C-alpha positions in Angstrom: -80.9 106.6 -107.9 -78.6 103.9 -109.1 -80.2 100.5 -109.8 -78.7 97.2 -108.6 -81.6 94.8 -109.0 -83.6 93.6 -112.1 -87.2 93.5 -110.8 -88.8 92.2 -114.0 -86.4 89.3 -114.2 -87.2 88.6 -110.5 -90.9 88.5 -111.1 -90.6 86.1 -114.0 -88.2 83.7 -112.3 -90.0 83.6 -109.0 -93.4 83.0 -110.5 -92.1 80.1 -112.6 -90.5 78.4 -109.6 -93.7 78.7 -107.6 -95.7 77.1 -110.4 -93.1 74.4 -110.6 -93.2 73.7 -106.8 -97.0 73.4 -106.9 -96.6 70.6 -109.4 -94.4 68.6 -107.1 -97.4 67.9 -104.8 -101.1 67.1 -105.1 -101.8 70.5 -106.7 -101.9 72.0 -103.2 -99.1 74.1 -101.9 -98.9 76.1 -98.6 -96.5 78.9 -99.3 -95.1 80.7 -96.2 -94.4 84.3 -97.2 -91.6 85.8 -95.1 -91.1 89.6 -94.9 -93.6 92.2 -95.9 -95.9 91.0 -98.7 -96.9 94.1 -100.6 -94.8 96.8 -99.0 -91.3 95.3 -98.6 -89.4 98.6 -98.1 -86.4 96.8 -96.5 -85.9 94.9 -99.8 -86.4 98.1 -101.8 -83.7 99.8 -99.7 -81.0 97.1 -99.9 -81.7 96.0 -103.4 -82.2 99.3 -105.3 -84.6 98.5 -108.2 -86.7 96.1 -106.2 -90.2 97.4 -106.1 -91.9 97.4 -102.6 -95.0 95.7 -104.2 -93.0 93.1 -106.1 -94.6 90.2 -104.1 -98.0 91.6 -104.7 -97.4 91.9 -108.4 -96.2 88.3 -108.4 -99.3 87.1 -106.7 -101.5 89.0 -109.1 -99.8 86.9 -111.8 -100.9 83.8 -109.9 -104.3 85.2 -108.7 -106.3 82.5 -110.6 -104.7 79.8 -108.5 -103.9 81.6 -105.2 -105.7 82.6 -102.0 -104.3 84.3 -99.0 -104.6 83.4 -95.3 -103.4 86.1 -92.8 -101.9 84.8 -89.5 -101.6 86.7 -86.3 -100.4 85.6 -82.9 -102.7 85.9 -79.9 -99.6 86.9 -77.9 -99.0 89.8 -80.3 -102.6 90.9 -80.0 -102.3 90.8 -76.2 -99.2 93.0 -76.1 -100.4 95.4 -78.8 -97.3 94.7 -80.9 -96.6 97.5 -83.4 -95.2 97.4 -87.0 -92.3 99.8 -86.7 -92.4 100.9 -90.3 -96.1 101.9 -90.2 -96.6 102.6 -86.5 -99.8 100.5 -86.3 -100.6 97.5 -84.2 -100.5 94.0 -85.7 -104.3 93.5 -85.3 -105.0 96.8 -87.2 -102.5 95.7 -89.9 -104.5 92.5 -90.4 -107.4 94.6 -91.6 -105.2 96.8 -93.6 -103.6 93.8 -95.3 -106.9 92.2 -96.1 -108.3 95.4 -97.6 -105.2 96.0 -99.7 -105.1 92.5 -101.1 -108.8 92.6 -102.0 -108.4 96.0 -103.7 -105.8 94.4 -105.9 -108.1 91.5 -106.9 -106.6 88.9 -104.6 -108.8 86.5 -102.6 -108.3 86.5 -98.8 -109.9 83.4 -97.5 -109.6 83.8 -93.7 -107.6 84.9 -90.7 -105.9 82.5 -88.3 -105.2 83.4 -84.6 -102.2 81.3 -83.5 -100.7 80.5 -80.2 -104.1 80.9 -78.5 -104.3 80.1 -74.8 -107.5 82.0 -73.8 -106.3 85.6 -74.2 -109.2 87.9 -73.8 -107.9 90.4 -76.3 -107.7 87.6 -79.0 -111.4 86.7 -78.2 -112.4 90.3 -78.7 -110.5 90.6 -82.0 -112.0 87.3 -83.2 -115.5 88.6 -82.5 -114.7 91.9 -84.3 -113.6 90.0 -87.4 -116.5 87.7 -87.4 -118.9 90.6 -87.1 -117.3 91.9 -90.2 -118.1 88.7 -92.0 -114.5 87.4 -92.0 -113.8 83.7 -91.3 -111.6 83.2 -88.3 -109.8 80.0 -87.3 -108.0 79.3 -84.0 -104.7 77.4 -83.5 -103.6 76.6 -80.0 -100.4 76.5 -78.0 -99.2 72.9 -78.2 -97.5 71.5 -75.2 -93.9 70.3 -76.0 -93.6 72.3 -79.2 -91.4 71.8 -81.2 -89.6 68.9 -79.7 -92.3 66.4 -78.8 -93.1 65.3 -82.3 -95.3 62.3 -81.6 -97.6 64.6 -79.5 -97.4 67.5 -82.0 -98.3 65.4 -85.0 -101.3 63.8 -83.4 -105.0 64.5 -82.8 -104.0 66.2 -79.5 -101.5 68.4 -81.2 -102.1 69.7 -84.7 -105.4 67.8 -84.6 -106.8 70.2 -82.0 -106.2 73.2 -84.4 -109.1 74.3 -86.6 -108.8 73.0 -90.1 -108.6 76.0 -92.5 -110.9 75.5 -95.4 -109.2 76.6 -98.6 -110.3 76.3 -102.3 -107.2 77.2 -104.4 -104.1 75.2 -105.3 -101.8 77.9 -103.9 -102.4 79.0 -100.3 -100.2 82.0 -99.3 -99.7 82.2 -95.5 -98.7 85.7 -94.5 -98.7 87.9 -91.4 -98.1 91.4 -90.2 -94.6 90.5 -89.0 -92.2 87.7 -87.9 -92.9 85.3 -85.1 -96.6 85.1 -85.9 -96.8 81.3 -86.4 -96.8 81.1 -90.2 -94.7 77.9 -90.4 -96.8 76.1 -87.7 -99.9 77.1 -89.5 -98.6 75.5 -92.7 -97.6 72.3 -90.9 -100.9 72.0 -89.1 -102.6 72.2 -92.5 -100.4 69.5 -93.9 -101.5 67.2 -91.1 -105.1 67.9 -91.7 -104.9 67.6 -95.5 -103.1 64.3 -95.1 -105.9 63.0 -93.0 -108.2 63.9 -95.8 -106.1 62.0 -98.3 -104.4 65.0 -99.9 -100.6 65.1 -100.1 -100.2 68.9 -99.8 -96.8 70.6 -100.0 -95.0 73.3 -98.0 -92.5 75.9 -99.2 -91.0 79.2 -98.0 -91.0 82.4 -99.9 -88.1 84.2 -98.2 -86.2 87.1 -99.7 -83.6 87.1 -97.0 -81.0 85.9 -96.3 -80.2 85.3 -100.0 -78.9 81.8 -100.2 -76.6 82.1 -103.2 -74.5 85.1 -102.2 -71.7 85.1 -99.6 -72.5 84.7 -95.9 -71.0 88.1 -95.0 -72.3 89.9 -98.0 -73.7 93.3 -96.9 -77.2 92.4 -98.2 -77.2 89.4 -95.8 -75.7 91.4 -93.0 -78.5 94.0 -93.5 -81.0 91.2 -93.0 -79.4 90.4 -89.6 -79.7 94.1 -88.8 -83.4 94.1 -89.7 -84.0 91.2 -87.4 -81.8 92.2 -84.4 -84.9 92.0 -82.2 -85.3 88.3 -83.1 -81.5 87.6 -82.7 -81.4 86.0 -86.1 -78.0 84.9 -87.3 -77.0 84.0 -90.9 -75.1 80.8 -91.2 -74.0 78.2 -93.7 -76.7 75.5 -94.2 -75.0 72.3 -93.0 -77.7 70.0 -94.3 -77.4 71.4 -97.8 -73.7 71.1 -97.7 -73.9 67.5 -96.5 -76.6 66.5 -99.1 -75.2 68.3 -102.2 -71.7 69.4 -101.3 -72.7 73.0 -102.0 -72.4 76.0 -99.7 -75.6 78.0 -99.2 -76.7 80.6 -96.7 -79.7 80.3 -94.4 -80.4 81.5 -90.9 -80.3 80.0 -87.5 -84.0 79.5 -86.8 -84.5 77.5 -90.1 -81.4 75.5 -89.6 -82.2 74.7 -85.9 -85.8 73.7 -86.7 -85.1 71.7 -89.8 -84.5 68.3 -88.0 -87.8 68.8 -86.3 -89.5 69.7 -89.6 -88.0 66.7 -91.3 -89.3 64.5 -88.5 -92.7 66.0 -88.8 -92.8 65.5 -92.6 -91.8 61.9 -92.0 -94.5 61.5 -89.4 -97.1 63.0 -91.6 -96.1 61.6 -95.1 -93.8 58.7 -94.3 -90.9 60.5 -95.9 -89.6 64.1 -96.2 -89.6 65.9 -99.6 -86.6 68.1 -98.5 -83.0 67.4 -97.7 -82.2 70.9 -96.3 -83.9 74.1 -95.2 -82.5 75.8 -98.4 -84.5 73.2 -100.4 -87.7 74.5 -98.8 -87.1 78.0 -100.1 -88.3 79.6 -103.3 -85.9 82.6 -103.7 -84.5 83.8 -107.0 -83.4 87.3 -105.6 -79.7 86.4 -105.8 -80.0 85.7 -109.5 -81.5 89.1 -110.2 -78.7 91.4 -108.7 -77.4 93.3 -111.7 -75.0 95.6 -110.0 -73.5 94.1 -106.9 -71.6 97.2 -105.7 -74.8 99.3 -105.7 -76.6 96.7 -103.6 -73.6 96.4 -101.2 -73.4 100.2 -100.6 -77.2 100.4 -100.2 -77.0 97.6 -97.6 -74.2 99.3 -95.7 -76.3 102.4 -95.4 -79.3 100.3 -94.2 -77.1 98.8 -91.4 -76.1 102.4 -90.3 -79.8 103.4 -90.3 -80.8 100.4 -88.3 -78.1 101.2 -85.8 -79.3 104.8 -85.3 -82.9 103.5 -84.9 -81.8 101.1 -82.2 -80.0 103.8 -80.3 -83.1 105.9 -80.3 -85.4 103.0 -79.3 -83.0 102.1 -76.5 -83.0 105.7 -75.2 -86.8 105.7 -75.2 -86.8 102.4 -73.2 -88.3 100.3 -76.0 -85.6 97.8 -76.5 -82.7 96.2 -74.5 -79.1 97.3 -75.0 -78.3 93.9 -76.5 -79.9 95.0 -79.8 -77.7 98.0 -79.9 -74.6 95.9 -79.3 -75.5 93.5 -82.1 -75.9 96.3 -84.5 -72.5 97.7 -83.5 -71.0 94.3 -84.3 -72.8 94.2 -87.6 -71.4 97.6 -88.5 -67.9 96.3 -87.8 -68.5 93.2 -90.0 -69.7 95.5 -92.8 -66.7 97.8 -92.2 -68.7 101.0 -91.8 -69.0 103.7 -89.2 -71.6 106.5 -88.7 -69.2 108.8 -90.6 -69.9 106.7 -93.8 -73.4 108.3 -93.8 -72.8 111.6 -95.5 -75.6 113.6 -93.8 -74.5 112.8 -90.3 -71.4 114.9 -89.9 -73.0 117.8 -91.8 -76.0 117.8 -89.5 -73.9 117.7 -86.4 -71.6 120.5 -87.7 -74.7 122.6 -88.4 -76.0 122.0 -84.9 -72.7 123.0 -83.3 -72.5 126.1 -85.5 -76.0 127.3 -84.6 -76.0 126.0 -81.0 -79.4 124.3 -81.6 -81.1 121.3 -83.2 -80.3 121.0 -86.9 -80.8 118.6 -89.8 -79.2 117.7 -93.1 -80.5 116.1 -96.3 -78.7 114.6 -99.3 -80.4 115.3 -102.6 -80.4 112.7 -105.4 -77.3 114.4 -107.1 -75.3 114.3 -103.9 -75.7 118.0 -102.8 -76.4 118.3 -99.1 -78.7 121.0 -97.7 -79.3 121.8 -94.0 -82.0 123.2 -91.8 -81.7 124.9 -88.4 -84.0 125.9 -85.6 -85.6 129.3 -85.8 -88.4 131.2 -84.1 -90.8 130.2 -87.0 -89.6 126.7 -88.0 -88.2 123.6 -86.4 -85.1 122.1 -88.1 -87.1 119.4 -90.0 -89.5 121.9 -91.5 -86.7 124.3 -92.4 -84.8 121.4 -93.9 -87.7 120.4 -96.2 -88.3 124.0 -97.2 -84.6 124.5 -98.0 -84.4 121.2 -100.0 -87.4 122.2 -102.1 -85.8 125.6 -102.8 -82.5 123.9 -103.8 -84.2 121.5 -106.1 -86.2 124.3 -107.7 -83.2 126.6 -108.0 -84.8 129.2 -105.8 -82.6 131.7 -103.9 -82.5 130.7 -100.3 -83.0 134.4 -99.2 -86.3 134.5 -101.1 -89.4 133.7 -99.0 -91.7 131.2 -100.6 -93.9 131.4 -97.5 -94.5 134.8 -96.0 -93.7 135.0 -92.3 -97.1 136.7 -92.0 -98.7 133.4 -93.1 -96.8 131.4 -90.5 -97.6 133.5 -87.5 -101.4 132.9 -87.5 -100.7 129.1 -87.6 -98.5 129.5 -84.6 -101.2 131.5 -82.8 -103.7 128.7 -83.4 -101.2 126.1 -82.1 -100.3 127.8 -78.9 -103.2 130.1 -78.0 -106.2 127.9 -79.1 -104.9 124.4 -79.2 -102.7 124.6 -76.1 -99.4 123.7 -77.8 -96.1 124.6 -76.1 -94.0 124.6 -79.3 -94.9 127.4 -81.7 -92.5 126.3 -84.4 -94.1 124.6 -87.4 -93.8 120.9 -88.2 -93.3 119.6 -91.7 -97.0 119.1 -92.5 -97.8 122.6 -91.3 -95.1 124.1 -93.5 -96.3 122.1 -96.5 -99.9 123.3 -95.9 -98.7 126.9 -95.7 -96.7 126.4 -98.9 -99.6 125.0 -100.7 -101.8 128.0 -99.6 -99.1 130.3 -100.9 -99.2 128.8 -104.4 -102.5 130.7 -105.0 -100.6 134.0 -105.1 -97.0 133.1 -105.5 -95.7 131.3 -108.6 -92.3 130.6 -106.9 -94.2 128.7 -104.2 -95.8 126.6 -106.9 -92.4 125.7 -108.4 -91.2 124.7 -104.9 -94.3 122.5 -104.4 -93.6 120.6 -107.6 -90.3 119.4 -106.3 -91.8 117.3 -103.4 -91.8 114.0 -105.4 -88.0 114.4 -105.8 -87.5 114.0 -102.1 -88.4 110.3 -102.2 -85.4 108.1 -101.5 -83.3 111.0 -100.1 -81.2 110.5 -96.9 -81.6 112.8 -93.9 -80.2 113.1 -90.4 -81.1 115.2 -87.4 -79.0 116.2 -84.4 -81.9 115.3 -82.0 -84.8 112.9 -81.9 -87.9 114.2 -83.5 -91.6 114.3 -82.6 -93.7 111.5 -83.9 -95.4 114.0 -86.2 -92.2 114.8 -88.1 -91.1 111.2 -88.1 -94.3 110.2 -89.8 -94.0 113.0 -92.4 -90.5 111.9 -93.3 -91.8 108.4 -94.0 -94.7 109.8 -96.0 -92.3 111.8 -98.1 -90.2 108.7 -98.7 -87.1 110.2 -97.0 -84.8 107.7 -95.1 -84.3 109.4 -91.8 -81.8 108.8 -88.9 -81.5 110.8 -85.7 -79.0 111.2 -82.9 -80.1 109.4 -79.8 -80.6 112.7 -78.0 -83.6 114.5 -76.6 -83.9 118.2 -77.4 -85.1 119.0 -73.8 -84.7 115.9 -71.6 -88.5 115.6 -70.9 -90.0 113.0 -68.5 -92.1 111.8 -71.4 -91.7 112.1 -75.2 
């Protein structure tokens, strides 16, 4: 895959700027981490060359001075909010994040439950964490937030929140997803630290939007697509323009909240350390784009993928139509249509030709293979099998899995496990393929091609089962599907 981003340069520049920012304050900096901390797949997709664990690697460079605080909103616990990329709830992701950080030698000091107003599910989660030996702090819903600053910055506002005990100069505030209350947690700590005579600092580690590339650059438009559910809008930072005469890009929530933040800083410290929301950020990503056209094209493809995902989510009843409309607008701004995704038209043509569900996948060298529905295989399973054959140079007429090996699996699915669909899913085909390697050298060659599927693009003519969707993710294939049920079921 073509590279458009210098990851090593990014790690060096970003870590240097964080160290510099710590020195601006009393050796205590609360750093709000936006986006996914150690599995930022969105950034990896729109900035080819960016490693999903870049932020984790950066923190490991700072591990002697850093500790992590994980924030989760009581409201998100209450409604079982799910991380779309992983398919797990936010409360489960808190445990996953803690485990992953500690496995990498990073210290997780505590968990903070924010926006608490007596939710029973939050109480249960807190008890669960404490029974596991994890320190838990509670931050409350503050009346009049964020406009009533005298009340917020008082003993009845931030003062009611638990003070989070920390021991390192750099405190990284992260969360399973947006809207968790990371910024409010940082500001609450500034209030408590100031009461203890410590002039702590606050900064934001945000990868997107990138402040020093154009407002309508596809990378920044892709960020709007990724946050369509939050209705984020990129905009010129008017405070930075006024203070420095320079045009920079930020987004509406930070611009709208900046006068409030500025007033809070003044209330806490007597003066504000920042003149604009852009000043608050630590973001060197724009300086590390080494091939702008590669990043632009990757971002256009991301916008199309987001559009297809929204169409499917709307059909399932998971999102309002306004999100779909916003993504349609972003596609127009990026000057792309669904036809700009190479696998779409091929998959639909194959479906029309076979009069059944079909799929297409683009290999790293640009070749496109397809898969159709048959008595033995669903279109996704057939697609993966055909892709492995193509990568291995195996004749498509040659069986790498004997039909006699597939039929017993179908029997187990339908006769013994009560399944209605006898066709094999991707995981079942891969298991059958792996079993075939014991007696079939060609099957072994096909199996060895699996890593080459990572980063490939795929499209299906109908929405898939959750089993196949998860398998595409595990294989690293970037999937889109038509917003269409195969059978129009009452549930799916």
